[in-house]
C-alpha positions as CSV (number, residue, x, y, z in Angstrom):
1,M,-44.0,-26.8,-67.0
2,W,-42.1,-25.2,-69.7
3,I,-40.1,-28.4,-70.0
4,L,-42.9,-30.9,-70.2
5,R,-44.8,-28.6,-73.1
6,R,-41.4,-28.6,-75.0
7,L,-41.2,-32.2,-74.7
8,K,-44.7,-32.8,-76.2
9,S,-44.0,-30.5,-79.2
10,L,-40.6,-32.9,-80.0
11,N,-40.3,-36.1,-82.1
12,L,-39.7,-39.5,-80.2
13,A,-35.8,-39.2,-80.8
14,N,-35.6,-35.6,-79.8
15,K,-37.5,-36.1,-76.5
16,A,-35.1,-39.3,-75.7
17,A,-32.0,-37.1,-76.2
18,L,-33.2,-34.5,-74.2
19,T,-34.8,-36.7,-71.2
20,A,-31.3,-38.1,-71.1
21,A,-29.6,-34.9,-71.0
22,L,-31.9,-33.6,-68.1
23,L,-31.3,-37.0,-66.2
24,F,-27.6,-36.3,-66.4
25,V,-27.7,-32.9,-65.2
26,A,-30.2,-34.0,-62.3
27,G,-27.5,-36.6,-61.5
28,F,-24.5,-34.2,-61.8
29,L,-25.6,-31.1,-59.8
30,P,-26.0,-32.8,-56.5
31,L,-22.8,-34.5,-57.2
32,V,-21.2,-31.0,-57.6
33,Y,-23.0,-29.3,-54.5
34,F,-22.1,-32.7,-52.1
35,S,-18.6,-32.4,-53.2
36,T,-18.5,-28.6,-52.4
37,V,-20.2,-29.2,-49.0
38,A,-17.7,-32.0,-48.4
39,R,-14.7,-30.0,-48.8
40,A,-16.2,-27.2,-46.9
41,T,-17.2,-29.4,-44.3
42,H,-13.6,-31.0,-44.0
43,A,-11.9,-27.7,-43.9
44,L,-13.9,-26.6,-40.7
45,E,-13.3,-29.7,-39.0
46,R,-9.4,-29.0,-39.7
47,M,-9.8,-25.7,-38.3
48,A,-11.9,-26.5,-35.3
49,Q,-8.8,-29.2,-34.7
50,G,-6.4,-26.1,-34.9
51,S,-5.0,-26.4,-38.3
52,D,-3.6,-22.8,-39.1
53,A,-3.3,-21.2,-42.4
54,L,-5.4,-23.6,-44.3
55,A,-5.3,-23.0,-48.3
56,P,-8.4,-21.3,-49.5
57,L,-10.8,-23.6,-51.3
58,P,-10.4,-23.4,-55.2
59,V,-13.3,-21.3,-56.9
60,K,-14.0,-21.8,-60.7
61,R,-17.5,-21.4,-60.8
62,R,-19.7,-18.2,-61.0
63,D,-22.9,-19.7,-59.7
64,E,-24.3,-20.0,-56.2
65,V,-21.7,-22.6,-55.6
66,G,-19.0,-20.2,-56.4
67,Q,-20.5,-17.7,-54.3
68,M,-20.7,-20.0,-51.2
69,L,-17.0,-20.9,-51.7
70,R,-15.8,-17.5,-51.9
71,A,-17.7,-16.5,-48.6
72,F,-16.4,-19.6,-47.0
73,N,-12.8,-18.4,-47.9
74,A,-13.6,-15.0,-46.8
75,L,-14.9,-16.6,-43.5
76,Q,-11.9,-18.7,-43.2
77,A,-9.4,-15.8,-43.7
78,K,-11.1,-13.9,-41.1
79,I,-11.0,-16.8,-38.6
80,H,-7.4,-17.1,-39.4
81,D,-6.7,-13.6,-38.8
82,K,-8.7,-13.6,-35.2
83,N,-6.9,-16.7,-34.1
84,H,-3.4,-15.2,-34.9
85,A,-4.2,-11.9,-33.0
86,L,-5.4,-14.3,-30.3
87,L,-2.2,-16.2,-30.1
88,Q,-0.2,-13.2,-30.3
89,S,-2.4,-11.7,-27.1
90,K,-1.8,-15.1,-25.2
91,A,1.8,-14.9,-25.9
92,R,2.0,-11.5,-24.6
93,F,-0.2,-12.3,-21.4
94,Q,2.2,-15.0,-21.0
95,N,5.5,-13.3,-21.3
96,L,3.4,-10.5,-18.7
97,F,2.7,-13.4,-16.3
98,E,6.1,-15.0,-16.3
99,H,8.0,-11.4,-15.8
100,M,5.9,-9.3,-13.9
101,T,7.5,-8.3,-10.7
102,N,4.1,-8.5,-8.7
103,G,3.1,-11.8,-7.5
104,F,0.1,-13.5,-9.2
105,A,-2.2,-16.4,-7.9
106,L,-5.5,-17.5,-9.3
107,H,-7.9,-19.5,-7.1
108,E,-11.2,-21.4,-7.0
109,M,-13.3,-20.7,-3.9
110,I,-14.7,-23.9,-2.4
111,F,-18.2,-23.7,-0.3
112,D,-19.5,-26.0,2.2
113,A,-23.0,-27.4,2.3
114,Q,-24.6,-24.2,3.4
115,G,-23.0,-22.1,0.8
116,V,-20.3,-20.5,3.0
117,P,-16.7,-20.1,1.5
118,S,-14.8,-23.0,3.5
119,D,-11.3,-23.3,1.6
120,Y,-9.9,-22.2,-1.6
121,R,-7.7,-24.2,-4.4
122,F,-4.7,-22.8,-5.9
123,L,-5.3,-23.0,-10.0
124,E,-2.2,-21.0,-11.1
125,V,0.8,-18.7,-9.5
126,N,3.4,-17.0,-11.4
127,P,7.1,-16.8,-10.7
128,A,6.8,-13.3,-9.1
129,F,4.7,-15.3,-6.5
130,E,7.1,-18.0,-5.9
131,L,9.7,-15.4,-5.1
132,L,7.7,-13.1,-3.0
133,T,6.1,-16.1,-0.7
134,G,8.9,-18.8,-1.1
135,I,5.8,-21.0,-2.0
136,T,6.4,-22.9,-5.3
137,A,3.8,-23.8,-8.0
138,Q,4.6,-27.4,-7.3
139,Q,3.8,-27.2,-3.7
140,V,0.4,-25.5,-4.2
141,I,-1.1,-26.1,-7.7
142,G,-4.2,-28.1,-7.3
143,K,-4.2,-27.9,-3.4
144,T,-6.4,-26.1,-0.9
145,A,-5.3,-23.3,1.1
146,L,-5.6,-25.6,4.3
147,Q,-3.7,-28.4,2.8
148,V,-0.9,-26.1,2.3
149,M,-1.3,-24.2,5.2
150,P,-2.9,-26.0,7.8
151,D,-2.4,-23.0,10.5
152,L,-4.5,-20.6,8.2
153,E,-6.7,-18.2,9.8
154,R,-10.1,-18.6,9.0
155,H,-10.8,-14.9,8.5
156,W,-8.6,-15.1,5.1
157,V,-11.2,-17.6,3.8
158,S,-14.0,-15.3,4.9
159,K,-12.2,-12.1,3.2
160,Y,-11.8,-13.8,-0.2
161,G,-14.7,-15.1,0.2
162,G,-16.4,-12.0,0.3
163,V,-14.7,-11.1,-2.7
164,V,-16.2,-14.0,-4.7
165,V,-19.7,-13.6,-3.3
166,S,-19.9,-10.0,-3.7
167,G,-17.5,-9.2,-6.6
168,Q,-16.1,-6.4,-5.0
169,A,-12.2,-6.1,-5.2
170,I,-10.4,-5.2,-1.8
171,T,-6.9,-4.0,-1.3
172,F,-5.2,-4.2,1.9
173,G,-1.7,-4.4,3.5
174,D,-0.1,-7.6,5.2
175,Y,3.0,-7.6,7.3
176,D,5.2,-10.8,7.1
177,K,7.0,-11.2,10.4
178,Q,9.3,-13.8,9.3
179,G,10.4,-12.1,6.4
180,D,10.1,-8.7,8.0
181,R,8.4,-7.5,4.8
182,W,5.2,-5.4,3.7
183,Y,2.8,-6.5,1.1
184,R,0.0,-4.8,-0.8
185,V,-2.4,-7.2,-1.7
186,T,-5.5,-6.6,-4.0
187,A,-7.9,-9.6,-4.5
188,Y,-10.7,-9.4,-7.2
189,R,-13.1,-11.8,-8.9
190,P,-12.0,-12.5,-12.4
191,E,-14.9,-14.9,-13.0
192,H,-17.8,-16.6,-11.4
193,G,-16.6,-18.7,-8.4
194,K,-12.9,-17.6,-8.7
195,F,-10.7,-14.8,-7.2
196,A,-7.1,-13.7,-8.2
197,V,-4.7,-11.9,-6.0
198,I,-2.0,-9.6,-6.8
199,I,0.8,-9.4,-4.4
200,E,3.2,-6.2,-4.4
201,N,6.2,-6.2,-2.0
202,F,5.9,-2.4,-0.8
203,T,8.7,-2.6,2.2
204,E,10.9,0.0,1.0
205,F,7.9,2.0,0.4
206,K,6.3,1.5,3.7
207,K,9.9,1.9,5.4
208,A,10.2,5.4,3.6
209,Q,6.6,6.4,4.6
210,D,7.2,5.4,8.3
211,E,10.4,7.5,8.2
212,L,8.8,10.4,6.7
213,K,6.1,10.3,9.5
214,H,8.8,9.8,11.9
215,M,10.6,12.8,10.8
216,A,7.5,14.8,10.8
217,F,7.0,14.2,14.4
218,H,10.9,13.8,15.9
219,D,13.9,15.7,15.9
220,V,16.3,14.6,13.1
221,L,19.4,15.1,15.3
222,T,18.6,13.4,18.4
223,G,15.6,11.4,17.5
224,L,13.5,12.7,20.2
225,P,9.9,13.8,19.6
226,N,9.7,17.6,18.3
227,R,7.3,20.1,19.5
228,T,4.4,18.9,17.7
229,L,4.3,15.3,18.9
230,F,5.3,16.6,22.4
231,S,2.1,18.9,22.7
232,D,0.0,16.1,21.8
233,R,1.3,14.1,24.5
234,V,0.9,16.8,26.8
235,R,-2.9,17.1,25.9
236,Q,-3.2,13.4,26.4
237,A,-1.5,12.9,29.8
238,L,-3.5,16.0,31.0
239,A,-6.6,14.4,30.2
240,H,-5.6,11.1,31.6
241,A,-4.2,13.3,34.8
242,K,-7.5,15.0,35.1
243,R,-9.9,11.8,35.0
244,S,-7.6,9.8,37.4
245,G,-6.9,12.7,39.9
246,T,-3.0,12.3,39.3
247,M,0.0,14.6,39.3
248,L,2.2,15.7,36.1
249,A,4.8,18.3,35.5
250,V,5.9,20.1,32.4
251,V,9.6,21.1,32.2
252,Y,11.2,23.5,29.8
253,L,15.0,23.1,29.5
254,D,17.9,25.3,27.9
255,L,21.8,24.7,28.1
256,D,23.3,27.3,29.7
257,R,26.0,29.1,27.4
258,F,25.5,26.5,24.3
259,K,26.5,29.2,22.0
260,F,29.8,29.5,23.5
261,V,30.7,25.7,23.0
262,N,29.2,25.9,19.4
263,D,31.6,28.8,18.8
264,S,34.6,27.8,20.5
265,Y,34.8,23.7,19.4
266,G,32.4,24.2,16.0
267,H,28.9,22.9,15.5
268,A,29.9,19.2,15.0
269,I,31.2,19.2,18.7
270,G,27.8,21.1,19.4
271,D,25.9,18.5,17.7
272,L,27.6,15.7,19.7
273,L,27.0,17.4,22.8
274,L,23.3,17.6,22.2
275,M,23.0,14.1,21.7
276,E,25.0,13.1,24.7
277,V,22.7,15.6,26.6
278,A,19.6,13.6,25.0
279,E,21.3,10.2,26.2
280,R,21.6,11.5,29.8
281,F,18.1,12.6,30.0
282,K,17.0,8.8,28.8
283,D,19.0,7.5,31.4
284,D,17.6,9.5,34.2
285,L,13.7,9.2,33.2
286,R,11.2,6.4,33.4
287,S,9.5,4.9,30.1
288,E,6.3,6.6,30.8
289,N,8.1,10.0,30.8
290,S,8.4,12.1,27.4
291,I,11.6,14.0,26.4
292,S,11.5,16.4,23.5
293,R,13.8,18.6,21.8
294,F,12.4,21.6,20.2
295,G,15.4,23.0,18.5
296,G,18.8,24.5,19.2
297,D,19.4,23.6,22.9
298,E,15.6,23.6,23.8
299,F,14.4,20.5,25.4
300,A,11.2,19.7,27.2
301,L,10.2,17.0,29.7
302,L,6.7,15.5,30.3
303,L,6.7,13.8,33.9
304,P,3.0,12.0,34.2
305,G,2.1,9.9,37.3
306,L,4.4,11.9,39.9
307,K,3.4,10.9,43.2
308,S,4.5,14.3,45.2
309,E,6.3,17.2,44.8
310,L,9.3,15.8,46.5
311,E,9.8,13.1,43.9
312,L,9.5,16.0,41.3
313,Y,12.4,18.0,42.9
314,E,14.7,15.1,43.3
315,L,14.3,14.1,40.1
316,L,15.1,17.8,38.5
317,N,18.2,18.0,41.0
318,R,19.4,14.7,39.8
319,L,19.0,16.1,36.1
320,L,21.0,19.1,36.9
321,L,24.0,17.1,38.5
322,H,24.1,14.7,35.7
323,I,24.1,17.0,33.0
324,A,27.1,18.9,34.8
325,V,29.2,15.9,34.5
326,P,31.8,17.0,32.2
327,Y,31.9,15.6,28.4
328,S,34.4,14.1,26.6
329,L,34.0,15.2,22.8
330,G,36.7,15.2,20.0
331,G,39.4,15.1,22.3
332,Q,38.1,17.9,24.6
333,S,36.5,17.7,28.2
334,I,33.4,20.2,27.9
335,E,31.6,21.3,30.9
336,I,27.7,22.5,30.5
337,S,25.1,23.4,32.7
338,M,21.1,24.2,32.1
339,S,18.3,26.0,33.5
340,M,14.7,24.4,33.9
341,G,11.1,25.9,34.2
342,V,8.5,23.9,35.7
343,T,4.8,23.9,36.2
344,V,2.7,21.2,38.1
345,Y,-0.9,20.0,37.5
346,A,-3.3,20.1,39.4
347,Q,-1.9,23.2,41.4
348,D,-1.5,24.8,37.8
349,D,-5.2,23.8,36.5
350,S,-4.7,25.1,33.0
351,D,-5.3,23.5,29.6
352,S,-2.2,21.7,27.8
353,D,-1.1,25.2,25.7
354,I,-1.1,27.2,29.0
355,L,0.7,24.8,31.2
356,M,3.5,24.8,28.4
357,R,3.5,28.5,28.4
358,H,3.6,28.8,32.2
359,A,6.7,26.2,32.0
360,D,8.4,28.7,29.4
361,E,8.0,31.5,31.5
362,A,9.3,29.8,34.5
363,L,12.4,28.7,32.4
364,Y,13.0,32.6,31.8
365,E,12.9,33.2,35.7
366,A,15.4,30.6,36.2
367,K,17.8,32.3,33.6
368,R,17.2,35.4,35.2
369,A,18.3,34.1,38.4
370,G,21.6,32.9,37.3
371,R,21.3,29.6,35.2
372,N,22.0,26.2,36.7
373,C,18.8,26.0,38.6
374,F,15.1,25.2,38.1
375,Y,12.2,27.4,38.8
376,R,8.5,26.4,39.3
377,Y,5.5,28.4,38.2
378,C,3.2,29.4,41.0
379,G,0.5,31.7,39.3
380,A,2.0,35.1,38.7
381,V,5.1,34.4,40.6
382,S,7.9,31.5,39.9
383,S,9.7,30.3,43.0
């Protein structure tokens, strides 16, 4: 409105000059704006195509156009920094993916028409996966599990399908019979419809764990069950004997004058003798019988499923004779005998702890009688 009133106050020549100036500005300013927008649009397109480190647009103006250009340059710098950080993160991930010692595999779950997991497809595996499983990426990428492993048990699809459906991660142990290796497998859902597995070879850890467990329940020298495991087996065997109405015997044994062997020939020979005695017990007993070493020269036997007392006495006499056969150890011929105390269920209708105590008491009587014999517990008196 101010321009129109001003034009009215001017003479004709001035009106013509001002009108021409206004028309020039009206035509020039859109060109400036459109040119600026075009440059910005072109830069955005290049950024979208992956161009890196684009030069900032020149800014010579102080008006709204200049403000827009400065804002665009700042945005471009932030995008560049974020892309650079993303590329670095991707490179670190790729390096980890390729050099991690645990196997990794990404899968896509396949569902049937009823929405039930029916198969899964390999999307990506790392080198450690190939090394642990013996399956190469070329063999599996893009293929389904049933294509790669036609004999795959269906429960594996169900197990991993449960992870995809529920989103709950699982961890379990898996034994490879062919490679004699143990794996710890963790499966989780990284995104909808997919699951990933991390495979860790923990064979050495499992072996060490089993060895520690074995040491907790077995004698280190002979490998025989120790007192703890023997007591547990007596409890189980006694419960079975009571249910089935069968006979069992608990026998405690000591080597006679074992200390003399240790003192005369040394502890190394004494240890060899103990190991040989253990082997002779194994030779004379059935697989269902249990042999235990409590420590020193103390042993124990659990004899379930006896058919008669005569069978028991014949076995004990055979053990006495076998143990008495001379041993050739370290160039020495060594002779040893043993004493035994025995109690028999169901004549001795006690619990497992009392049965073992009665066998120990009978052993004491055998030693008092002169050794190289066995005594049977019969109530307050042994025979």
